[in-house]
N, C-alpha and C positions, 0 to 999 in steps of 0.2 A: 504493500500500500504506500509506503514511504517513497518507493522508487518510481511509482506510476506518474505519468504526465500530469503535472499540477495536482498530484495526490487525489485524483478523481475518486478513488474508492471511498474516501472519507465522506463523500456526498451521499453515499448509500447508507442511511441510518440503520436499516436492518442488518447490513453486513457488519457495521461497527458494533452494534449490540451483540451479535453472535460472537464476535471476536473477544468481547469482554465477559462473556457468560461462562463463568467457572474459574477454576484455578488450574494452573499448569505445574507439572513436575518436570524438572529439567535434568538432562543427562549430566552426570558428574564425570564422565569420561569421553574421550574421543575414541569411538570404536569403529571397526570395519567388520562387516558381516558379509559372508559369501555363501551362496546356496548353489548346489550343483544340480538341483532339480529332482533329487531322489527323495523318498518318503521317510527315511530313517533320520533320527536326530543327528547322527554323525555326518549327515550330508550338508549340514550348516556349520560353518566355522566362524568363530567370533574372535577378533583380535583387539587387544587394548593398545591403541596407538599413543595415547597420552592420558594421564590422570592418576591420581594417588588414591590409595584405599582400595577396598574390595570392589570388584567389578560386579555390578548388579544386572548383568546381561549374559544370557547363555541360550543354548539350544536344548530344549527339554521335551517338547511334544512331537517333534518331527514334522513332516509335511510342509517344510519351509517356514515354520513359525519361529520367529525370534521373540524371546521372552525377557522382559525386564521385571526383576523382582522389586516390588514396591515395599521398602522397609518401614512402613508406617501402619499403625492400626487406626481405623476410622470408626468413630462412634457418632451416630445421628439420632435424633429424637425418635420416639416410637412412631411407626408408620411412614418413615422417610428412608428412601433408598439412595444410593449413589449411582449416578450415570457415569460410567468410565469409558473414555474413548480417546482417540488421537486428537492433536491440536486442530482447532476449527479452521476451516478454509486454508489448510496448509497441506497440499498433496506432496508426496515424495515418490520420485520415479523408482519403479521396481519393487515397491513394498507398500502395503496398505495397513492402517491400524484397524484392529478388531474392537468392536464395541461390546460392552457388557453392563448389566444392571445388577448391583449387589445390595442385598438386604443388610445394610450396616447398622440397623437398629438392634440387631441381635447377634450378628456374626462376630466371633472373637478371633478370627484368623486374618492373616494378611491376604492380599490378592496379587496377581501378576497382571502386567500390561503386555499384551501380545500384538505383534505385527506379523503379517504373513506376506511372504514374497509373491509377487505376481508373475515372476519368471525367474529363471536361473540367471543370477547376476550378482554384483557386489554393490553394497550400499554403505554409507558412513553416517554416523550420528556424531555431531560435534559437541564439545563441552558447552553446556548452557542451552542446547537445543531442546525444545519441548518434546517429550516422549509420551506424555500422558496428560489428559485434561479430565477434570471431574467436577460434578455439581450435583446438588441434592434434587431429587424428584419425589413427590408425594405418592405413596403407594395407593392404588385404587382410583386415582384421578382419571386415567384414561377410560376406565370402565364407566365413568359417570356420563360420558358423551355418546350420543347416537348420531351418526352422520345421515343426512338426507339430501337427495337431489330435488331442487325446486326450480321452477321457471323464474327467471329474473322478474317477470311481470307480476309475480305473486306479492312483491313488496314494492309498491310504486315509489315510495320515498327513496328507498335504496337504489332503485333503478334510475331515478332522475339524477341522483348524485353521481352515479357511475357514468351516465350519458354526458353529464356536464364535464366530468373529468376527462372522459375519452375525447371529446371535442377539443378541450383545452390542450390536451397532450398532442393531438394531431396538429393543431395550429402551431404549437411551439416547435415541434420537430420540423415541420414544414418551413418555419421561419429560420431555423438554424441552417437547413439545407439551402435556402435561398439567400442566406447571409444578410437577412434584414438587420440593420444596425441595432435597433433597440432590443431585439431578441438575442443577438450575439452578446450584447452588453449584459443582459440578464444572466447569461452563462448557463443556468440550469434552473428547473422548477423546484420550488422548495415546499410544495404542498404537504408532503408527508413529514418533512423535517419540522415544519411549523405546527402541525397538528398532533404530533406524537405526544403521548402522555408521560413518557419517561425518556429523559435525555441524559441521564447520569450514569457513570460506571456502576456496574452491578455487584461485582465481587469485592468484598472488603479483604484487606490483607489478613493473613493468619497472625494471631498474637503469639509472642514468644517463638518466632521463626527460628528453625534450626536447619542448617543445610545437611544434605546427606553426608558430605565429606567430613563434617564435624562430629558425626555420630560414631560411637564405637560399635563394631559388629558384635552381636551377641552370639554365643554358642548355640548350636541347635540346628536341626534339619528343617528347612522351610519349604521343602518340595511338596508338602501337603496343603499348600495354600489354595484358597478359592481362586479360580481363574476367570479372567474376563475373556 
C-alpha cells in the first residue's frame, strides 16, 4: 500500500479496516523452506538463515505443510473463539496460509500456524514478517443469520439509494475518462469514507508485550498441540 501510486489503496476504507483487524505474530527468524512435492514430512526442508533462539518452524504433517509453533496460550471469555489465519491481503508466491477457528475459551493447549505449498518450490520468511494473524469471533453468531434472495424492488428506499449511487458513480468514472477538470481535481469519490460509522484502528496493543526471542523455551513435547 505504501509503494502504490499516490498510496491509492488507502482510499479503500474496507481494505484499510481489514488490514487493521486483528493482531499479527511475526517471525523471529529468517528461514528458507523447500518442498520437493512429495507427501512425507521429510520432503520439506527448513533452514535457519538468521536468528537467535529456538526455531519455531518445522515440517510435521507432510503434504507440503510448513508448521510454525505458536509458543503462547490464549484465553478468551466464554463463548468466544479465535480466528487464526495468515496476514490479511498479503499473498506469498508458492505457499498459502491455512485458516483455523479455535475454541480458546476452554482449550488449554497451544496451537500451530500452518502454511501449505502450492507447488514444489522454495520460499523464505524474513525476520519480522507476519506469519500469523488472529482475532476473536463470537461462537454461534453465524448461526443467528439466515440468508435470503430478494428482488431489489422489494425495498424501494434501498433501491432508490442504490440507483442514485450507481448514476453518480457512472458520471464520475465517465468524467475521469474524459478528463473533465473538476472531476480530475476531485480525485476520487468519498461517499463510503464519509458515511462509514467506524474510522479508527480496531486492535489495541497487547499489555505487557513480550517478544518470542525474549522468552525462555520450556521443556516438554509440544507436538500434541491443537492445529489450525
